[in-house]
N, C-alpha and C positions, 0 to 999 in steps of 0.2 A: 548695397549694389544698386538698388532701385534709384538712388539719388544720382548715380552716374548716368543712368538712362534718361532721367528727367532733364539733366543738364545738357546732354547731347540733343534731346528733342527741342529744348529751348534754343539752343544754338542753331539748329536746323531751321527753326521758325524765324529767328532773327535774320539769318542769311537769306531765306526765301523772301522776306519782306524787302530786302535791299536790292533784289533783282528787278531791273527796270524793263520796260517794254521796248522792243526793237522792231522797227518797221522793215520789212523785207522789200527788196527792189523787184520790179517786174521784168527787168532785163535778164536775158538768159545768155550766158556765154558758153559756147561749146568747148569742152575740154578734149583735146586730142590725146589719146592714150595709145599704148601699144609699143612694141619693139621698134617698129619703123620710125615712129615719131621720136622716140628716145635716141635712136641712132642719128637722126637728122639733127636734133638739138646738140648732140655730142660733137658732131662734125662741125657745126657752126661755132661752138665754143673753142674747138681745137684750132680752127682757122683764125679766129680772133686772137687767141693766145699766140699763134705763130706770127701774126702781123705785129702784135705788141713787141714780141722779142726782136723781130727784125728792125722795127723802128728804134727800139732801145739800142740795139747793136750799132745801127747807122749813126745815131746821135752821139754815141760814145766814142766813135773813131775820130782821131785828130788828124790823121794823115790819110790823104786819098791818093792812091797810085804811087806812093813813095815820095811825093812832093810835099814840101813843107807848106803848111797853110797858115795864114795869119792868126795870131791869138787874139784875145779880147782887147788888148791894148795896141794892137797893130804889129808887134814884132813877130818874126817868123818863129814857129814852133817846130823843132826838129823831131822827126819820127824815130823809131827804133832802128831803121836801116840807114839813116843819114850819117854822113861823116861829121866828125867833130871839128 
């Protein structure tokens, strides 16, 4: 059993030698915490998601106000309410 502990100690020594030095920065960033900040961040994400959905929905529409609009090659594209 002592061999196992010696192997673990040797492994720990090898790992500790592989750890390098890291210099820390002198700049301090204030972290805003609390429920008010979380709610503010949630509302910002929610409004961004809503804007993305609206822009996606607007770009996906081929018909505006029931009128046919030109397609990529110039021909008119009929909408779901247009007569055949």
